[in-house]
N, C-alpha and C positions, 0 to 999 in steps of 0.2 A: 647136339643143339636141337631143340624141338622146332617144329614148324611155327608155333606161336611166337617163340622168342625171336626167330629170324624175321618174322613179319613185323614185329614191334621195332626191331632195329632198322628195318627198311623204312618204316613210317617215320621214325625219329630222324633218319638221314634225310628223307624227303622234306620233312618239316624244316630242318636246318637249311637246306638248299632254298626252300621257298622264302624263309626269313632273310637270307642273304640277298636274294633277288629283290625282295621288297625294299630292303635298305638301299640297294643300288638304284632302284626306280625312284625312291623318295629323294635321294641325293640329286638325281638328274632333274626331277621336278623342281626341287628347290633352286637349282641353277637357272632353269628356264624362267621361273617366276621372278628371280632377281634380275635377269636380263630384261624381262618385260617391264618390270618396275622402272628400271633405268631408262628404257625407251620412252615410257610414259612421262617421266620427269623431264626428259629432253624435249619431248613434244610440247609439254606444258610450258616450258621455258620459252620455246620458240613462239607458241601462240600468245603468251602474255607479252612478249616483246613486240610482236606484230600488232597486237591491240593497242599497246602503249604508243607505238610509232604512229598508228593511224589516228589515235586520239590527239597526239601531239601535233600532227600535221593539220588536223581539223581545227585545233585551237589557234594555230598560227595563220590559218587561211583567212584572208580578208573576207568579211561578211558581205555577201551580195544581198540586195534587197529581196525579200521574199515576195512572190506574186500576190499572195493574199496578205492584207494588212494585219500584222501582229501574229500571224500563224507561221510557226517555224516549219521548214521543209522536213520531209521524212528522213532524208539523208543526214541532215544535221542532228536530228533527234537520235537516230541510230548511232551516230558517231559519239554523241554525248553519253549515251547508255554504254557504249563500248569503253569509253574512257572511265566511267564509273566502275564498270565490271573489272577493268584492268587494275584499278586502284584496290578493289576488294581482293582480287586474285593475288596481287603482289603482297598485300598485308597477310593474307592467309598463308601464302607460301613461306613468308619469312617466319611466321609463328610456327609452322610445322617443321621448319628446319632447325629452329631454336630448341625444340623439344628433343630430349635424348631418345635414341632408338630403343624400342622395347624388345 
């Protein structure tokens, strides 16, 4: 066996080992991305529930007269915006769940 042939065989063996290691690394990366996506979905669900709860509480809270005539308080405005955002978030989330995975 010549030196050139044995060197080629070593390079092919090294290439195969690198390919197998890359496949393992990609499988581990896929698992980590999947876990991260699940955590993000859970966090999104918690956040949308908290926003909906806050908006619901704000809607049922008896209105106190505002200090300035006709000008709503900033807290009330923020809560209304939060309620609107939760509505959009829930609609978007239900549409994204209705679509099949790609």
